[in-house]
N, C-alpha and C positions, 0 to 999 in steps of 0.2 A: 525608118528607111531600110529598104531591103539590102541584104548583103550580096555582093557579086563576087563569084569565085573565078579566077583566071588560071588556066593551066599553062605553065611556062616550061618549055624544054631547057634543060641546063646542059650546055656542051662544055667539054673539058679542055683545059690546056694542060699539057704534061711537062714536068720539069726534066730536062735532059733526056727526052724520049721522043720517039717518032712512031706511035702506034699505027697499026694498019687501019683501025677503025675506032670510033668512039661509041660509048654506050650512053644513050640518053637517060638522064635522071630527072623524073618528073616531080615537080614541087607544087604544092597547093597553098594559096594564101587568100585571105579576105581583103578586098579593097576597102571595105568599111567594116568597122567593128561596133555593132550596136548591142549594148548589154541587155536590151530587152527583146532582141530578135532570136527566135527559137532556132534559126538557121545559122546563127553566128558560131564560129569555130571555137570561141573561148567565152567563158563566163567571167563575170566580175569576181575577183578574188578578195577575200578579207585581207586587210593590210594592217601593219603596225600592231597596236595594242589589241585590235579586234581579232587577231588570229588566235585560234585555239592552241593550247600547249603542244598538241601533237603536230600541228601545222608548223609551229615555230621550230620544233625539233627537226622536222623533215627539211625545212628551209636551211637550217644551220648545217645539216649534213650535205645538202646540195652545194652550199657556198664553200664548205671545206673541200668538197670533191672537185669543184670547178676552178681550181687554181690554174692559172694560165700555164699551159704546157709550152715550154720554151721552144722545143723542136719536136714536132710530132713524128718526124721521119728518122729519129734516132732512138735507140733503146728498144724497149719491149712494151707492147700493149697486152695487158692481161684481161681476158674475157672470162667472167664467172657465171655460174648458174645456167650453163648451156644444157638443155634437157633433150635427151634422145629416148624415144619410146623403147621399152625393152624388146619389142618385136622387131625393131629396126637395127638394134645394136648387135654387134658380133658377140657380146657376152662379157662376163665378169673378168675373164682372163685376157681380154684384148685391151691394150693400152695405147694403141695407135690412133690415127685420125681416119675414121671411117667416112664413107660418103654421106651417111646420115648426119654425122657431126659437122662435116663441111657445110651442109645445108644450114645448120644452126649458126655457124660462124658467118656465113654469107648474110643471114638476116641481120646480125648485129652490125656488120660492116655496110649493110644496105647494098651489097654487090649483087647484081641481078643474075649472074650465072655461076652457081656454086661449083660446077664442074671445072671452071676455069681457074679456080683457086689452087695454087700448088700446095700439096700436102706437106712438103718439106719445110714450109715456112711456119708451120704450127707444131707446137709441142704440148702434149697433155701433161699437166702438172698435178692434177687431182681427178680421180674418178670415184664416185660413190653411187650406191644403189639406194633409191628412194621408193619404198613400197608402202608409204603411209596411206591410211585409208582416206585421208582428205584429198588425195590426188585422184584425178580422173582415171589414171592408169599408172602402173609401176614404170619407173624410168631410171635411166642412168644420168647422173648429173656431173658435168665436166667443168673444170677450170683449164683454160688453154692460154698459152703464151704465144703472141704473134711477134716473130722476129721481123721488124719492119724492113731492115736492110735486105734481108733475104727475100722477103715478099716482093719488094719493088724490083729487085734484080730478076726474079723469076716471072713476075707479071706486072709490068709497068702501068697497066690500065687501072691498078688499084690506088694510084697516087692520090687522086682527088677524093676517093672514099676515105683514105687515111687522113687527108687534110681536114675533113669535116667531122672526124671522130672526136668526141668529147667525153671526159670522165663522168661516170655515173656511180653513185654510192653502191657498193656491193656488186656491181655489174661490170664496169669498165674502169680499169686503172692503168695509168701510164707509169712505167718504171724507166727513168732516164737512162740507166745503165743495166745491162744484162746482169741478172742476179747471179753472183758467183757463190758457189758453195763447194765444199770439199770435205774430205774426211779429216779427222783430227791430226793425222800425220802431216797432211799438206799444210794445215793451218799453222802447226808448230814450226814446220820447216820454213814457212814464209816469215814467221816472226824471228826465227834465228837468223835468216838471211838479212832481214832489215836491221837486226841488231848488229850484225857484223858490219854492214854498210855504214851504220851510224857511227861506228868507232873510227872509221877511216875517212868519212866525208860528212860535211854538214848537210848534205842532201838526205832525202828519205823522210818517211812519215814518222816523226818522233813521237807523235801522239799514239800511233798504232802500236809500235813495239820499240819504244825509245830505249836506247842503251844497249849494252852488250849482254849476250847470253853466256859469255865466257865463264868457264868454271873457275873456282878458286884455284890458285896455282899449286897449293899443297895437296889437295885431294878433292874428290867429288863429295858433295854432301850425301850422307847415308840416310835413307828413309825406309821405314818398315810400313807396309800396307797390310792391315789385318782384315782378311775377308776378300774372297774372289767373286763376289756378286758384281752386278753392273757398276756400282759405285767404285768398288775397289779396283776392278779391271781398268776402268777409264781413268781413274786417278793414277794408277801405275803407268798406263800408257803415256799420259801427258808428262809426268815427271821423268820417265825414262827418255822420252824424246828430247826433253830439255837438258838431259845429261846427268840426272841424279843417279846415284847408286841405289837401286830399288830392290828390296826383298819383299816378295809377296807371300804372306803366310795364310794358309787355309786349314782349318781344323778337319775338314772333310777330305774327300778323295777327288782325284781327277775324274772327268766324266766317264771314262771307260770303266774304271773300278767302281765308281758310284753307281753306274747302271747295273752292275752285277750285284751290288749290295741291295739295290731297290728290288731287283728280281728275286733275291733271297727273301726279302720281306713279303713280297706279294705271293710267292709260291710256298715258302716254308715258315712264314710268320717270324722270321728272325730279324729283329730291329737292331741295326748298328746305330748306336746313339750319336755317333759323330759323322756318319755317312748315310744320308737318307734323303727324303724329299725336301728337307729344309737346309741341310748342311752339305757342302761340297762345291766343286767348281761351277761357277755360274750362279750360285745362290738358289733361293727358293723358286725363282722364275724359270729355271732350266726345265724342270718337270711341271710345266703349266701349259697354258694355251699359247704362251709367247706373245701376248698382246703388246703392240707398240703404239697404242693410242695413249694420249696424255692430255692433261688439262692445262699444261704450262705453255701452250702455243705451238700448234703443229707447224706453222710457217716460220717460226723463229729460227735464226741462224744456228743456235745451239742444238736445237732438236734435229735440224737438217744435217748438221755435222755428225751427230750420233748415228742417224740412219745411214749416211754415206759411209761411215766407218763400218757399220754392220755389213753393208753391201761389199765393202772391200774384203771382209773376212768370210764371205760366202753366202750372205743373205741374198735372196732373189731381188732383182732390180725393182720389181713391182711394189716393194714396200715404200719406195719413194713417191709413188703415185696413188696407191690404194687408199681410199678414204678411211678404211678400218684395217690397217696393216696388222698382220700377225705372222708368227713364224711356225709355231708348233715345236714340240720337243724334238722331233726327228730332224728339223733344220737347225735347231740350237746346238745340238751335240757336235756336229762337225764344225760349226762356226766357232765354238769355244776352243776346239782343238787348234784351229788356225790362229785364233787370237793368242793362245798360249805360245805357239811356236814363234810368232812374231815378237812377243815380249822376251822370250829367251834369246832370240837373235839380237835384241837390243841390249842384252846383258842382265835382264831381270832374273834374279834367283827366285825360283818358285818352290816353296816348301809345303807339300801336301801332308796331311796327317799331323799337323803341327798346331797345337792349341796354345793360345796366349793366355797364361794363367794370371799374370800380374804385370804391372808397369814398374819400371825402375825410375825413381823420382829423386831429384836433388834440387833443393831450394825451390820447390814448387814448379819444377820444370822436368818434363819427361826426358830421360836420357837413354832409355832402352826398354826392353821387354824381357820377361821371364817366360819361357815356353816349356812344354812337355810333349811327348809323343802321344797323340790322341788314340793311336792304335793299341797302346799298351794299357790294359785295364788293371794291371797289378798295382798293389799299394806301394811298390818299390820303384815306381816309374821315376826315372832320373829327369831332373829339370836342367835347363841351360839358360844362360843369360847372354843377351846381345845388346851392344850399345848402338844407339842411333841418334841422329840430329833431330828427327821428328818422327812421330807415329801417327799414321792415318788409320782411324778406326772405322771400318766399314763392315760391321759384323752381322747385319741383318736383324730382323725383329724377333728372332727366336733365341738369341744368345743371352738367356736370362742370367747365367752365371757371370757374364761380363758386366751386366748392369750392377750386380751385387758387388763385384770387385771395384767398380768405379765409385760406388757409394762409400766403400771403405776408405777411399782416398779423399773423400770430401768433394768429389766432383758434383757439380750442380745438375741434378736430374729433376725434371718437372713432369708430373703426371699429365697425360694427354688424353683427350677424348678419342675414342675409336668406335668400333661397331662390332656387335655380336649377333648371332642368329643361327639359322639352319640352312642347309644346302638342299634346294629343291631340284628334283629330276623329273623330266617329262620325256615321253617318246619324241624324238626329233621330228617325226612326221606330223605330230600334233602341233608343234611350234611352227613348222613350215606352213601348215594349213591355216593357223591363226593369223600369221603375218602375211601370207601371200595368196590365200584363197585359191582360186583356180590356177594360179601360177606355181603351186607347190610341186607339181610333177616336173618342173624344170630344174629342181635342185639336184636330183640324181646322185645322192650321197657325195656331194662335193665336186662331181665331175660335170655338172650341168651349166646352164647359161647364167643362172643367178646364184648368189652366195647362199650357203647354208644359213637358214634364218636364225637370227639372234633377237635379243630384246634388251632394253634398258629401261627400267621403271623407277621412278622416285615419287614418294608420297610423303606428306607431312600429316602425321596422325595427332589429333587433338586428344590430350589425356584427360579432358573433362569427363567426369563420370567413371573414370578408371580408378580403382582402389590403389592409392599411392602410399608409400611410407610417410610417416608423420612429418619428416623434414622436407618433403617435396611440395612444390607449388605446381598447379596445372600448367602445362606448356605444350607447345608443339614439338613432336619428336620426329626426326627424319628417319624414314624407312626406305630402303632402296635395294635394288639388285646389284650384285657385286661380282666381278670376275666371271661373267657369263661365258660358258664353254659350249658352243654349239658343236654337235657331233663329237662329244667328249666323254669323259668318265670321271667318277668320284674317286679320289685317292686319299691315302692316309698321310698326314703331315705331323704326326706325333714325334716328339724327340725324347719321350720318356714312356716306358712300358705301362706305367700306371695311369697315363693320360690318353685321351682320345680326341684328336683334332683332325679335321678333314679339309680338303680343298678340291678344286677341279683342274683337269688338264685335258689337252686334246692334241692330236697330230695335225700336220699342216693341211691335210685334205679334209679334216673334220668329218670323217666318214662313219663314225659310230652311230648306232641307232638311238642314242640318248642325247638329250640336251640338259645341262645342269647349270645352276647359278646359285650363289649365296643370296639369301634374303635376310638382310641384317637391319638392326636398329641401333642408332647411336646411343652410347653410354658415356657417362661422365663421372666426375668425382663424387657427385651426389649418389649415384648408383653404387659406387664402391663403399661410401660411408654407411649406406643403408645396411650393408652386410658387415659393418664394423671393420672395414679395410681402410687403412689410412697410410699416408706417407707416399714418397715418390714411386714406390713399386706396388701401390695399391692395385693398379690396373693389371699388373702381372699376376698378382694373387687372385684377382677377379677371374682372369682367364683360366688359371690353374684349377680354381674351384669347379667351374662348369665342365672343364675337360675331364676331371675325375668323376663328376656325376655322370657324364656321358659314358665313360668307360664302365662304370658300375651298371648302368642301364643296359649296355650291350652284353654284359655278362663276362667281360674279359676277353683275352686272346684277340684283341683288335676288332671284334665284331661290333658293327655300328648299329645303334638304335635308330629305328625308322618308324614313321607313321604317315599314313596317307593324308593329303591336304584336307580332304573332307572330314576325316576323323579329328584332325588337329583343330579344325574350326568348331566341331561339335564337342570338343573336350572329352573324347571317349576313345575306346579301343574296340573296334568291331570284332577282331579276331586275330589269330596269329598268321593268317595268310596275307601276304602283301605283294604288290606288283614286283616284277623283276627289277634288279638294280645293276648298274655298271660296276659297283664297288665289289672288288674281287675277294675280299677277306671275309665276306659274309655279313648279313644283316639280320636284325631281330626286331620284331614288332614291340613297340614300347610307347609309354605315355609321354611323348615329348612336350605336351602341354603342361607337364609338371616339372620340366627341366629348369626353366628360368623363373625368376620372380614374376608374380602375377601381372604386374604392370608392363613388363617386357613382353610376356606372352600375349597380353591383350593388344599391345601395339602391333605385334607381328600378325595377329589375327585380323585386325582392322586393315592393315596394309594389304593382306591377301585379298580381302573383299574389294579394295580399291583397284588392285592390280587386275582383277578379273573384269572390271568395267572397262579398263583400257585394253586388255587382251582377253576378250570373251572366250571362255574355254580353259583359262589358266587354272581355275579351280576344277579339279577332276579327280576321280577315284584312282586314275592311273598316274597321278602326280604324287611323288613320294618324297617326303621330307627326311633328311639325314641329320643327325646331331653329332658333333656340334661345330660351328664355324666361329672361331674366336680371334684368329690372327689376321684380321683384315689390314691392320697397320700397327705400327709400334705403339705400345701403351705408354711410352715415355718420350721425352725430348731432352737431348743433352745440350745444355746451353752453349752457344758459340757466338763469336763475333760475326756480324753480317758481312763485314768487309774482308777480313782475313781468314775466316772459316776456322780460326783457332778457338779451342775451348776457353771459355771465360774464366774458369777456375783452375786450370792446369795448363801452363804454357807448354808448347811443343806437341800437344795432342790435338788432332784434327778429326772430330766426329762427323761422319758424313753418311748420306744415303738413307735408306728406309729405317734401318735399325736405330739411327740417331734421331729419327723423327722429322726428316727433311725431304722425304720423297714418298711416292706411292706408285710403284710399278717400275718396269724395266727401263723405260726411257727417262723418266724423271730422276731415277737413281743414277743412271749413266750421266745425265746432265750435271747433277750435283757433284759427282765424282770428277767430271771434267773441269768445272769451275774451281773446285777445291784444289785440283792439280795445278791450275794456273796460279791460284792464290799462294799456295805453298812454294811453287817455283819462284814467285816474286819475293817471298820472305827469305828464301835461300840465296837470292842474288842471281838466279838463273834467268830471270825474265824481269824487265824493268818497265814494261809498257802498261797501258790501260787495259784491264781485262774486259771492260764493257765495250771498248772500241774494237776488240777482237771478236768477242762472243755475244755482245749485246747485254742488256740488263738481265740479271738473274731473276727468276721468278720462282716462288715457292709453290710446291705441289699441294701443300696442305694435307687434309685428310684424304686418303686414297679412295677414289671412286672410279678407277679405270675399268 
């Protein structure tokens, strides 16, 4: 039987509105549905047990998404994966609603006249650039929130289109209430207000912030926070906002003085061992690319709270929307100064140039710290002791002396997998060309329409056929790019003159003519044991061994050993002439293929070959490898309670952040500091609510791959 299609005009009725005209919406359907008719609009679908697993998964997702929306005319509709051609979009620095984006929104709403949609009803919540080769053309991809109340007020004719809107997995989502977000200060203030209300009235959300934030009548609890990186800063902020008496101790210097010390290192080769690229206000991330990407959930309330807090202290608003937000050192420095001033206004005592040498312990409980002046290099440096109710340890992954001190007190430290390798540098124009092809000229040193090109590559190298130590079994080893710095430079992150360790950094505009990234391979306890390194600090000794080898290869004086990618793959050294490098303390041609154990070198070589398949042109005589990159993440983890954040082997000690093995990057470290601040405030009686109801469930960052 033939199928007959009838076109039916659908006229609208509007709720509480009197439009001047109606817009016809044409619908099509089949009067008869014959499964054997080639003109039928639908085919017979496999049902029940006959469905393929992929079909069952898709059906489950659809069923989960198509939960009945109680009221489509309240709250927010979130539209995702809206694509706008790069040629129609205003560019990477525009985060508003353009005419081209309105066209895409109209398609989703099935509204026939895009120009009639009011721009004020839509908010861009995410904007990313997609230049993958599988796309027909490069495009900007948007996520947009539709404020239904505002939309209907401004354009009543959209009523019926909203009435027919349905959730679709990954494309259309209904949020019953407008998503509220705010900085940490606002969140704590709300908790304190609810706590106060709960003490005088039975009303209020006792699950959110049940109880009083009132301080003990005799005194405020005293807390020492050791380390002023993201974890330490955010822990200090939360605790101070809840009313604790906080002292923030930092072995390095404030960013102004730290900048001068780094300048002396770069220009005169003078390394201040306590104030450098690793130690000082803001932590190791201050002189970096300032990446704000994270693997712990970009849309989580805790991550949004961190980003909102950074905006409050001077970060540009675009970090809330940009798909790959970053700050750059030039933006981080004034932000940290604003952060510091706010903490001081809260009453936080900040002690720069103060190294914590030991913990004061009584009955397996930390009762204070022993400190010295890190600026005083004499053997007669005087130490001081201070008593505290709790100590938050946020020292970063390069505080090796702190790890040793903790071991002396029997603190449980567990060796942790991390990654080591080399930092590769290409001309940025080459990376632009590889990633963007004909669009590369739109970069314009960071001032153009599209972002400065970056990359992220991950491969799993099979060690079959690679000569392994006797106690190894063949396995897949993860090799990946790490901390990619487009338009950046290679910098020295050594904390000891006898060792050589490097990293990358860039400024906000990423205008340098070089692009660099670490190419690293995962290492574990088996790699340490193969070199006869054992115990909780085996990973630290593993790092130190290769940092000293790199220093020897460079010939000392912080000169970095380098080798072209092509020579590294051929395991040879063609000559002493190498391409120019962004590293300012000098480079020297060396046999980097002899730096690591042969199985690590072979893994790096295999990964380079695989990277070149994904990024044709990556292997180039103009690509220069620098040695050595070892401090990708902490080589240890300090055991702590998942609920209270307190050390499992020493009460009153709260190990947090990247140095404790619980974060990887600026944002995840800040989030860890924030959660620990709430947990400690709860232990001290300053906060009695549910942390999860305020911040959501905590997520571990695991091994850093930001």
